[in-house]
Structure formats: C-alpha cells, structure tokens
N, C-alpha and C positions, 0 to 999 in steps of 0.2 A: 923674295918679297914679291907679292902679287900686286897687280894694279888696283887702283881704287874702283870699287864696285858702285858705279853711279846710281844704279837702280836701287841698291840698298841704302845709299846715302839719302836719296830722295824719300824712300819709304820710311826710314828711320827718322829723317828730319820732319816729315809730316806727323809722325807719331809724337815726336818731341814738341812740335807745334801745337798739337792737341793738348798736351800737358800744360804748356805755357798759356794757352788760351783759357783753360779751366781755371788755373791760378789767377790769371789777370781778371777774369770775369768775377770770381769770388772776391778778390781783394779790391780791385778798382771799380768794377761795375756793380758791386753790391755793398761791401763794407764801407768803401770810401766814396760812393757815388754822390752823396749829398755834398761832400767837400769839393769834389771835382766840379760838380755843377755850379756851386757857389763861386769857385775860381773862374769858371767860364763866364758867369754872370758879371763878375767884377771886370772882366775884359770887354763887356758889352756883347757877348756871344750868347746864344741860346743854349739849352741843355744839349748834351751829347746826342748826336743824331745817328741814325742807322748807317749813313754813308761814312761818317767819321769812324764809327766802330768797325766798319768793314776794313778800313785801312789798318787799324790796330790788329785785327785778326790776321790779315795778310802779313803784317810785319812779324807777328809771332811765328808764323810758318816759315818765313824767310830766316829768322833767327834760328829756328829749330834745324833747318837744313844746313845752315852755316856751322852750327855747333857739331852736328854729326859729321859733316865734312872735315872739320878740324880734328875730331876724334879719329877718323879714318886716316888722316894725314900724319898724325903723331903716333899712332899705334905701332908702326914698325920700330920706332925708337923706344917707346915706353912700355910696349906690350899691350895685348888686347885685354879688355876687362873693364869693370866698373870704376876702378881707381883712375885709369887713364881717361875714361869718359868724364869722370868728375873733374879732373884737372882741365880738360878741354872746356867743360861747362863753366868752370870757375874763370877761365880766361875770357870766355864770351861774356860772362857776367861783368867782369872788370870793364870791358869795352862798352857794353850796352846797358848794363844795370847800374854800374857805379859812375863811370865817366859821363855817360849820356845824361844822367840826372844831375850830377854835380856841375857840369858845364852850364846848365840852365839856371842855377841859383843866382848868379850875378845879374841876370836880365830882370829879375823881379816879376816875371810874367806869372809864375806859378808859386803857390805858397811853399816855402822851404820845407815845412814839415811833410808835405805830400811827396816832394821829391826825395827826401831822406827816407821816409817810410818805403817808398818804391825801391830805392837802392838797397835798403836793409833786408826787406823780405825777399827780394829777388836773388839774394846770395844763396838762399836755400833752394828755390824752385828752378832756377836756370840750370845749375849742375844736376839736379834731380831729373829734369826733363832731358838733359843730354844723356844721362845714364839710361833712361828708358828708351830713348831713340837709338842709342848705340847697341842696345840689346838685339835689335834687328839686323845690325850690320855684320856682314860676313865678307871677307876678302875674296876676290876672284882667284881661282886657281891659276898658278903660274903656267904659262904655255910651254 
C-alpha cells in the first residue's frame, strides 16, 4: 500500500471543485438566483455580492479536495475506481449536502424549499464531482 499522493489529491480536488462550482453556478447562481436574492432581501441583506460568491467558490474547492482525499484514504480498503469515488462523494454529500442544509431548517433563516432543493440536487453532483476528481488520483509507488 503506497502513501497518499498529496499532489494528486490537490489536483483532483481542484478538478472536483471546478465541477462543483459549475453545478452550483447553474443551480444556485442561475436557476434559483431570484429565490436566493429574495431570501436575502427578507433578511435585510442586498443581493449576493462578488465577495460572498468568492467564499462559496473557495468552499467548493475545499470540498473537492476533501472528497478526493477521502477517496485516496479509503481506496486501499475498497479498491480504486469510480465506485469507491462515488461512495466517498456520497459520504461528503451526506455531511455537506444533506446535514449542512437540514441543520439550517429550524433556524428559519432560509426558505426550506431552497435548502431541500440544494440537498436533493447535490446528491447527484457531489459524488459525480468526486468521481471526476478521483480520475486524476494515482497512488505513489511504495518505496
């Protein structure tokens, strides 16, 4: 069993982050933009600004790196390949896509339908992004 190839984790994670950002832009920044801006207005905030969007973009890259790291960590046990990457992505979705959204529902800050839409659609694209990022991952050769 080789050691984790951190360069490949970062490269694959950045690729996964690109996939996550594309999906998030289309879903939240385009299809649901008016609903998100209405929710912000209800909170007395202005529309989504560039500096706020920047942090969401960074967050997607961090999630991508974490997902590919998890794939690299579990592949010795579950085997390399897209099935293992999809399982890693599904676990990341469980933490970030499902729990993160559901824990916000009781606060009432965001419309429940937006949080549920986010949780539901991300069950597809978080594992997909992980599979894409894991495609770049190769283990370091054992010394």
